[in-house]
N, C-alpha and C positions, 0 to 999 in steps of 0.2 A: 688808335689802336684797332687792329682787326682781330676779331675772335674767330677761330676756326671751329665752327660748330655745325651741327646738322642743318640749321637754318641757312647758313652761308652756302653749304654744299648744295642744298635744294635750290637755292636762288641761282647758282651757277648752272645747274642742270636745266632749269627752266629757260635760262638765256640760251643755252645750247640748243634747246628745242625750237627757239625762235630763229636760229641761224640756219640757213640752207646747208651749211657745212656740217651741221649737227655737232658742233663743239663750241666752247667758249673758254677763253683764257683770262685769268686774273693775274696781272703783272704785280709781283710783290716787291719790286725794287722800291726803295724809299727816296731816292734822289736820282736825277738824270745822270749824275756822275757815276752811279753804280754800274760797273761793267760786267756784272754777272747776269745770269738768267735764273730767276726764281719765279716760277709760276705755278698756279693751280690750273689744271686743264680739265674741264668738264667735257666728257665724251659720251655720245650716245651710239647705240648699235646702228650700223649703217654708215657712220662717218668713214671717210676714206682719207687715211694718212698715207701719202705717197711714200714708197720706199726711198729712203734718204740716208745720208751719213753726215757726220760732223767731223771734218778733216782735222780740226785742231784741239778737240776737247772730248773727254768722256762725258756721258750724260747719265745722271742719276735719276731713276724713275721709282717713285714710291706710290703704291696704290693706297689711297685714303678711304675710298668707298667703291664698291662694285667689283667687277671682274673684267679682265682683259688679258690677251696674250701679247707679249712683246715677241715679235717675230724677227728672227735673224736670217740674213741671206748671204750667199756668196755670189759674186759676179763671175760667171763662167764664159770663157771665150769659146765660141762655136767654130767648127770648120768654116772657113770663108771670112773669119774675122769679126762676125757679129757677136754681140754679147747678150746674155739673158741672166736674169736673177733667179737663183734656185734657193728655196727655203732649206735651211740646214738645222734650225732649232726653234723651239717655242718655249718661252718661259711664261707659265700661267701665273698671273698676279691676281690675288683675291684678298681683300681686306678681311673677309669673314673667316677664311681658313688659315690665315697667318703667312701666306706666301706674299709678302708685302712689297718686295721691290727687287730691282737689279741695277747694275751699273753697266751700261753699254760702252765698250771701249771705243776710243776715237777711231775714226775710219771704218767702223763696222756698219754695213748696210742693215737697216732695220725699219720696221713699221709696227703698227699695233692693230689688233683685231679686237673690237669691243664686244664682249659677250652680253653684259647687262650695263645699264647706265653706270658710269664710273667717273671718279675724280682722281686724278693723279697729281702729285707734286713732282715737278721737273726742275732739275738744277744742272747748269753747265756754265762754262766760261762764255763770255760774249753776251751783250745785252739782247733782251727779247725784242723782236720786231713784230708787231701785230700784222696779221695777214690773213 
């Protein structure tokens, strides 16, 4: 059994500090046959989460500790056919102030900007692949 307490969150944040990417994920699946993604993701300020989207699934994000912004983008086609990403919305998540989470619809371009060390719970369809 895993207990989700401050000690565990502090341990995950310490491991994030040892990682050049400034983040660390704990896979919460209980068997290799589990085809969901359920992770605790410890994130430090300065981590870069590239703008990305999940084509086939919504993503649920719940802030367990700390503060971050979930940043939503639109892909804009420029004259000449090139594209760029433009920020259209920020959802501030903070465990302390009660703005606990959001659900990012499938196909939505998004990223995060970490304000203070944070741990989030992420859930979506499709097994987590460490990277």
